[in-house]
C-alpha positions in Angstrom: 33.9 73.5 75.9 35.2 69.9 76.3 35.2 68.1 72.9 37.3 64.8 73.0 38.8 63.8 69.4 40.8 61.2 68.1 44.6 61.3 68.4 45.2 62.2 64.6 48.3 59.3 64.4 46.1 56.4 62.8 43.7 55.3 60.1 40.9 57.4 59.0 38.3 54.5 60.0 40.0 54.3 63.1 39.9 57.9 64.0 36.3 58.5 63.1 35.5 55.2 65.0 37.4 56.5 68.1 35.5 59.9 67.8 32.1 58.7 67.3 32.9 56.4 70.8 34.5 59.3 73.0 32.3 62.1 71.3 29.2 60.2 72.6 30.7 59.5 76.1 31.6 63.2 76.7 28.2 64.6 75.4 26.5 61.8 77.1 28.0 61.8 80.5 29.0 65.4 80.9 30.8 66.4 84.1 28.5 68.1 86.5 28.7 71.7 87.0 29.3 71.5 91.0 31.6 68.4 90.6 34.6 68.4 92.8 38.4 68.2 91.0 39.9 65.5 91.8 42.8 65.5 94.4 46.2 65.9 93.2 49.2 63.3 94.2 51.6 66.1 94.1 50.7 69.4 96.5 49.2 72.1 95.0 51.7 74.9 95.5 53.9 76.2 92.4 56.5 73.6 91.5 58.7 72.8 88.7 58.0 70.4 86.1 60.1 68.6 83.1 58.1 69.0 79.8 59.2 66.6 77.0 58.9 67.9 73.3 58.7 66.0 70.4 59.6 67.9 67.2 57.4 67.8 64.2 58.7 69.3 60.9 55.4 69.4 58.8 52.2 71.0 59.3 50.5 68.6 56.3 50.7 65.0 57.2 52.4 62.8 54.5 54.8 65.6 53.2 58.1 66.8 53.9 59.3 70.4 53.1 55.7 72.1 52.5 55.9 75.0 54.5 53.6 77.9 52.7 49.7 77.8 53.6 48.5 81.2 52.1 49.8 84.1 54.2 50.9 81.5 57.2 54.5 80.0 56.9 55.0 77.1 59.2 57.9 77.4 61.1 57.5 74.5 63.1 55.8 72.5 66.2 56.0 70.3 68.8 54.1 67.7 71.0 54.1 68.2 74.8 54.1 65.9 77.6 54.9 65.7 81.0 54.8 62.9 83.9 53.0 66.0 86.1 49.4 64.9 86.2 48.3 68.8 86.0 49.9 69.2 82.2 47.0 69.3 79.8 43.8 71.1 78.9 45.5 74.1 77.9 42.8 76.4 76.9 44.2 80.1 76.8 48.0 81.5 76.2 49.9 84.7 76.3 53.4 84.8 75.4 56.0 87.5 75.5 56.7 90.0 72.8 59.9 88.1 71.9 58.3 85.0 72.1 60.2 83.4 74.5 58.0 83.2 77.8 54.7 81.8 77.7 52.0 81.8 80.1 48.8 79.3 79.9 45.7 78.1 81.5 44.2 74.9 81.7 40.5 73.9 82.0 41.2 72.4 85.4 42.3 75.6 87.2 46.0 75.5 86.8 48.6 78.0 84.9 51.9 76.8 83.0 54.7 79.2 82.9 57.7 78.3 80.8 60.6 79.4 78.4 60.1 78.3 75.0 63.3 77.2 73.2 64.2 77.5 69.6 66.5 76.0 67.1 66.9 78.6 64.4 63.3 79.8 63.8 61.3 76.8 64.9 60.4 76.0 68.6 62.4 73.0 70.0 61.1 72.6 73.6 59.8 74.1 76.7 62.1 74.9 79.6 62.3 76.5 83.1 58.5 75.3 83.0 56.5 75.8 86.5 52.7 74.8 87.2 50.4 76.3 89.9 46.8 76.5 90.6 44.8 79.1 89.8 43.7 81.1 92.9 40.4 82.9 93.8 39.7 86.2 95.3 40.3 84.5 98.7 43.7 83.3 97.6 42.8 79.5 97.9 42.6 77.3 94.7 39.4 77.0 92.7 38.2 73.5 93.6 34.9 73.1 91.7 34.7 72.7 87.8 32.4 74.8 87.7 34.7 77.8 89.3 37.9 76.3 87.8 37.5 76.2 83.8 39.6 78.6 82.6 39.3 79.3 78.6 41.2 82.1 78.1 44.0 84.1 79.4 45.0 88.2 78.0 47.4 90.4 79.0 45.7 93.9 80.8 49.1 95.8 81.6 53.0 95.2 82.7 54.7 91.9 81.5 54.6 88.3 81.8 57.0 88.7 84.9 55.0 91.1 86.4 51.7 92.3 85.2 47.7 92.1 85.2 46.3 89.1 83.3 42.6 88.8 82.6 41.5 85.3 82.8 37.8 83.9 81.3 36.1 80.8 83.0 33.1 79.5 81.6 30.1 77.4 83.4 30.5 80.1 86.4 30.8 83.1 83.6 33.0 85.7 84.5 36.2 87.4 83.7 38.8 88.0 86.5 41.9 89.6 87.1 44.9 88.3 88.4 48.5 89.5 89.1 51.4 88.0 87.6 54.1 88.2 90.1 57.4 86.5 89.3 56.2 84.7 86.2 53.4 83.5 88.0 49.9 83.6 87.9 48.8 85.2 91.3 45.4 85.2 93.5 42.4 87.0 91.8 41.9 90.7 92.6 38.7 91.8 90.7 36.1 91.1 88.3 35.0 92.5 85.1 31.2 92.9 85.3 29.3 91.3 82.1 26.4 92.4 80.5 23.2 91.2 81.4 22.8 89.1 78.1 25.8 87.5 78.9 24.0 85.2 81.6 22.0 83.3 78.9 25.3 82.1 77.6 25.1 78.3 77.9 27.4 76.5 81.2 30.1 74.9 78.7 29.9 77.7 76.0 30.8 80.4 77.5 33.6 83.5 76.8 36.6 81.7 74.9 38.0 84.4 72.7 39.2 87.3 74.6 41.7 89.9 73.7 42.9 93.2 74.9 43.0 95.3 71.6 46.8 96.7 70.7 45.9 99.7 68.3 43.1 100.7 66.3 40.1 103.1 67.4 39.1 101.1 70.4 42.8 100.6 71.6 43.2 99.0 75.1 39.7 97.7 74.8 39.1 94.2 75.8 37.3 92.1 73.4 35.6 89.1 74.5 33.3 86.7 72.2 31.5 83.5 73.7 32.1 80.0 72.3 28.7 79.5 70.8 26.5 82.1 71.6 24.2 83.1 68.7 21.9 86.1 67.9 18.7 86.1 66.1 20.6 85.6 62.6 23.1 83.0 63.8 25.9 85.1 64.2 28.4 85.0 67.3 28.2 87.1 70.2 30.7 89.2 71.5 31.4 92.5 73.5 33.2 95.3 74.0 34.4 96.1 77.3 36.1 99.7 78.7 33.0 101.8 76.7 30.3 102.2 79.6 27.6 99.3 79.1 29.8 97.0 76.6 27.8 97.1 73.4 27.1 94.0 71.5 29.2 92.6 68.4 28.6 89.9 65.9 30.7 87.7 64.4 29.9 85.9 61.0 29.2 82.0 61.3 30.7 79.7 58.7 30.1 76.1 59.1 29.0 76.0 62.3 32.3 76.9 64.3 33.3 77.3 67.6 35.1 80.6 68.9 38.4 79.0 71.4 40.5 81.8 70.8 41.6 85.7 70.0 44.8 87.4 69.8 45.3 90.8 69.0 47.7 92.5 66.9 49.7 95.9 66.8 47.5 97.4 63.9 44.2 96.9 65.7 43.5 93.8 63.8 42.7 90.4 65.7 43.1 86.8 64.6 40.4 84.6 65.5 40.7 80.8 66.3 37.9 78.2 65.3 37.0 74.9 66.2 34.4 72.1 64.7 34.4 68.6 65.7 31.9 66.3 63.9 31.8 62.4 64.4 32.0 61.7 60.7 35.3 63.9 60.4 36.7 64.5 63.4 38.1 67.8 63.9 38.5 71.1 62.2 40.6 74.1 62.5 40.3 77.5 61.0 42.0 81.0 61.5 40.5 84.2 60.4 42.0 87.8 60.5 39.5 90.7 61.0 41.2 93.8 60.1 40.8 97.1 62.8 38.0 98.6 61.1 35.8 95.4 60.9 35.9 95.5 64.8 32.7 97.9 65.3 29.1 97.6 66.9 26.3 97.3 64.3 28.4 95.6 61.8 28.4 91.6 61.0 32.2 90.9 61.4 33.9 88.3 58.9 37.4 88.9 58.2 39.6 86.9 55.9 40.0 82.9 56.4 44.0 82.4 57.1 43.9 78.8 57.2 41.4 75.8 57.0 42.6 72.4 58.1 41.2 68.8 58.5 42.9 66.0 60.2 45.1 65.7 57.1 47.1 68.1 59.4 48.9 68.4 62.6 45.8 69.7 64.8 44.3 68.3 67.6 41.6 70.6 69.7 43.0 74.0 69.2 42.0 76.4 71.5 44.4 79.1 72.3 46.2 81.8 70.1 49.1 84.4 70.7 51.0 86.4 68.9 55.0 87.9 69.0 57.6 89.4 67.0 60.5 87.5 65.8 64.2 88.8 65.8 63.6 90.0 62.3 60.4 91.6 62.8 57.9 89.4 61.4 54.7 88.6 63.2 54.3 85.2 64.4 51.6 83.0 65.5 51.5 80.4 68.3 48.6 78.0 68.5 48.2 75.5 71.4 45.9 72.6 71.9 43.8 71.6 74.8 44.3 67.7 75.0 41.3 67.1 77.5 43.5 65.1 79.5 43.5 62.2 77.2 47.0 61.6 76.1 46.0 58.1 74.6 44.3 59.8 72.0 44.5 63.8 72.0 47.7 65.6 72.0 49.2 68.9 73.7 50.4 70.7 70.8 52.4 74.0 70.1 52.4 75.3 66.4 54.0 78.3 65.0 53.6 80.4 62.1 54.7 83.3 60.3 52.2 85.6 59.2 52.9 87.7 56.0 51.3 90.7 55.4 48.1 90.6 53.0 48.9 90.0 49.2 52.1 88.4 50.3 52.4 84.7 50.2 55.4 82.3 50.3 56.6 79.4 48.0 57.4 75.9 49.7 60.5 74.5 48.2 
């Protein structure tokens, strides 16, 4: 879903005023679902791009050295920019097991492939970055907004060099398989059939939290939740694919957040990324950890809140989450934001945290 938020680098009253103005424009004049995307000045083939990065050494604004946030420990972050007009709108992310390579999709129908550089444990930049169009079943770039609105990507098999990815689209709701060839997202080669009740998802609130379970009783199954599709009790609706007729799942709503991303861990548990935008307060972000034994039909999933952040923290429109293992074996969580192609008041962020086991936290210096 497209929400435009104030860039959190100005005073609070200015942020709220800008948020109200931008939100009113976004909500009041939504882009038609069948709008044609504007032609690009650059060609539509895969091209190398330059990405600049500004380092963030603190997650909480106005502090220096604060690293610990419960089970999460901030490793570092980046503000990413590029002169390439395709760069932005990142809504889905997968990362290689060693954390070196990423593949992301944008809600304007493009993909980004790049390698993360590190300075010690902290990310320091993106290199060898390439972008290209997401291709349909006919091998052509997706032109209409309703077809090109990619909101999530998950790895089905193989690697980020050569494998198979699953891309979730909203507006024209669908789950599409794409080949990954030499690190690039290739043409679509099949679709996952959605259950009949998924047709009732709102156009701009479709499948955004999609991942392939890595462990537990449903290992290998596709977990997919809509951004904002409620059942009669107000819970978020999702499905488990790969079990015949996909059974429905219920995820407890807390505070009227939307679901924007999901990432599976090796033990069968899942991280769920959530976002809320209100004119009076700006944007908030929450990350919940869902144990494997909660992921089952007939049970209201709630999990554990790992972090809840407002605009006093280095966040924006957080829409993507991925997980990998650091050289020391620790679990690393990577978050990415969607700037809605509005670089004057929003940012493309890449943030990384260490996720410590339950019952273990760290103390900041």
